[in-house]
N, C-alpha and C positions, 0 to 999 in steps of 0.2 A: 206889454208882455213880450212883444216881438224883439225889442232891443235886448233885454237880459238873455233871452234864449240865444240870440246871435253871439253875444259876448261869451257865453258858456261854450258854445260850439267852437268858437275861435280858439279859446284857451285849450280845449280838449284836443283840437287838431294840432296846435303848437306842441303840446306835450307828446303827442304820438310821433311827430316828426323828430323831436329830440331823442326819443327812445329808439327809433329806428336807426338814427345815426350812431348812437352809442352801441347798439347791438352789432351794427356792421363793423364798427371799430374794434370791438372786443373779439369778434369772430376772426378778423384779420390778425389780431395779436395772438390768438390761440393757434392759428395755423402756423405762424412764424415760430412760436415756441415749440410746437411738436416737431417741426423739422429740425430745429437745433438740437433737441433732445435725442432724436434718432441718430444724428451725426455723432454726438458724444457717445451714444451707446455702441455704435460700430467701432469707433476709435478705441473704446475701452475693451471691447471684445477682441480686437486684433492684438492689443497689447497683452491681454491675458493668454491668447494662444501662443504668443512668442515667448512668454515667460516660462522657464523650465520648472519642473515639479520640485518642491522643496523636500521630497522624500527620496531617500536612496533606495533603489530597488536591488534586492538580492534573490537568488534562487537556491534552494537547498534540496537535496535528494535523500529520501528515506529508503535506504537500500536494505532489503530483508533477505536473509537466507532461510528458505523454507525447511521444515523438518526433513531429515534424511531417513530416519527409521520411524516406525509406528510408536505411538505413545503407549504407556502401560494402561491396561484396561481398569476401569473402576469396578467396584464390586457388582453393581447392577449390570454393567456391560459384560462381566464374566458370566453372570447368571443367564443373561439373554443369549450369549454365545453357546452355552451348554444346552439351553432349550432348543435353539435352532439346529444344533448338531444332532440332538436326539430325534427331532422331527425329520430331518433329512435321512437319518439311519432307518427310521421306521417306514418311510415312504419310498425309499430308493430300491432299485433292482440290484441283483447280484452282479458283481463285476466279473471279468474273465478269470481273474485270479481266484476268486471265491468259487466259481464254477469248477475250476481245475482242482481245488481242494476237495470238493465233493466227489469228483470223479476218482481221484486218488484214494479217497477213503472207501469208496464203493469197490474199487479194484482190490484193495487190500482185504476187504471183508470177503470177497469172492475167493481169494486165494486161501483164506483160512477155512473156507467151507469144504465139506466132504465131497461134494459133487463139482469140484473145480475142474475146468477143462483148460489145459495148458496150450491148446492149439492157438488160442488168441495171442499169447505171448510169443510163441514160436514165429509168428508172422513178422514180428519186429526185427528178427535177425539179431545181429550183434550190437544194435543201437542201444546206447546207454540211456537208462531211464532216470530222469531227474524229477523227483517229487516236488510239489509246490511247497511242502513243509521244509525241504532242504533249502530251497531258495529263501524262505523266511528266516531260517537260521543264519544263512550267510549275510542277509541284510541286517539282522540284529547285531552281528559281530561288527560290521562296518559302522553301524550307528553308535556302538559303544566306543569306538576309536575316534569318532568325530567330536571335536571340541569347538562349540560355537563361540564367537567373539563376545566380549563383554559389552553389555548395553550401557553401562555406566563406568566411566573412568574418572576416579576422583581427582587425579593429578591434572588431567586434561580439562575437566569441567571447571576447575578453579582458575585456569589460565584464560583470562578474558581476551588476550590477544590472539588466541588460537581459533581458527575457523572450524575446527573439528570438535569443539566443545558443545555439550548439550544437544546431541544429535536428534533428540525427540522433540525439541522446542524450536520455534522460530526465533531468529536473532536479528538485531538491528545494528547497523554500523554507526558508531559514534566516533567523531574525530576531535582532537584537541586543536583549536584554532585561535589565532590572535585577533582579539577584538579590542581596539583601542590600545590601552596599556596593559590589558589583562589577557590571560590564556583561559579560555572556557571550553568545556566539552559541549559540542553542538553536532547536529547533523551536518555532513559535508555541504558547504555553501560557497558561493562565489558572487561577486558583484556583477550586475547586468551591464553589458556593453552595448552601445548603440549599434543597431544593425543586426542583432541576433534576437531570437525568441527566448522566452524564459526557460523553455525546455532545453534549448541549446546551452544556456547558461548552467543549468543543472548538470547536463552531460559534461561540460567543461570542469565543473566542480569535482565530479567523480574522477575524471581523468587526471586531475592535478594532484591527487593524493599520492603520498610517498610510496605506498604499496601498489606497484603497477600490476597490470594483468587482471584487474577486476572488470569483468564484462557483465552488463546488466541489461535487462529488458524493461523499458519504461512503460508504465501502464497509462497510456493516453498522453495528450498534449495539454490538458487542463490541470491546474494545480489542485491538490486535495486539501490544502490548508493554508492559512495565512497567520503570520505573527508580526505585529508591528510594535515599535516602541519609540518613544521620544527621547532625544538627547537632553542632558541637563541644561537648564536655562543658561548657564555660563558658557556652554559649548554650542548653543544654537546660533545660527546666522540666518540672514534673509533667504539664502539659497539652500540651507540644510536645516531641517527641523527634526527629522528622525529617519528610521529605516523600516522598510516593509520587506518581509521574508516570505516568499512563496514556496510551498513544499510540493515536491513531485515524488510519487511512489515508483519504486523499481524493484525487480526481483533478480537476485544473483543467478546468472545463467551459465557461467563457465563451469565445465566439468573436468578441467585439467588439474594439474598439481596445485595445491593451495599456495597462496602467496606467502612470502616470508613474514613472520610476525613483526609488527611495528609497535613501539611503545605509545605512539600518538594515535593509534587506532584500536578501538575496542569493539568486540561483538557481545552485545548485552541483550538479555531477555527483557521483555516489557516490564517485569517486576523490578528489574535492576536499573532501569533508566532514571528513576527518581533519585538515585544516589549520585548521578553525574549531571543531570540537567537542572537548570533553575526552575523553581516552582511555576512561574508564569509561562515559561517556555514549555515545560512539561505538560501543562494544562492544554496547550494547543496541540502538542504532538500525540498525546494519548488518544485523541479523538479518531485518528486514522490509522493507528498501529493496532493490528488485530493479533490477539494471542490465539492462534489456531490450535 
């Protein structure tokens, strides 16, 4: 029995030594392969960082002219206004003019009475007495001569190149720009140049318009929207796949004389934008254009 046991122990020890050598060899191989993989990964990462983006970056400005006059009240707003005026009238105190009307009325009633004493009027001397009712009559005559300006001017409202149209509505500036071989109506945009921020690109797009003198206040440094599109497969290259347009909001701030109308610039209401902008482009723009 001792001899077979010794043989089995020897065979087991021999297999264990072979397994240990194989394990050491495989571990060394794994260590070598992981090192080479890390080197390849670093090389690939460095090449990716140096490779330029295949997307062309653009910045566009959504320039809005805010309403100049108040909008017409709706029926429920008119009812609410009348109710508030009635409440203010019932809870308010008499003004100085109303108190003067009461004093004049009381003075006239005393003059018409039989026991009227004229000594009070003699103390005034030759001073001319102007009744509050006389003042109201003169104010009424001036009011009849006053002619308020028209809220709606049909000829001006139909001219989309005029900045004075639709004074009760906010307007958005739309420019006709060359895109490839076509002329499209878009928000004023320009291509991003290395070394400038996207907001600076949007400001440059506004300054490059043919109508000079448009001064705007930009609302922040972050874009408010994004529109991207891919070029046709026949026009794509390894370095150019498509274009990304970042939108920035701005408010017209100059109060000087309006700029000369230009056929390539339109001031449109939000409801009119769909007549000029492409549907996919309009879907992105209408998200941040507010109809106040």
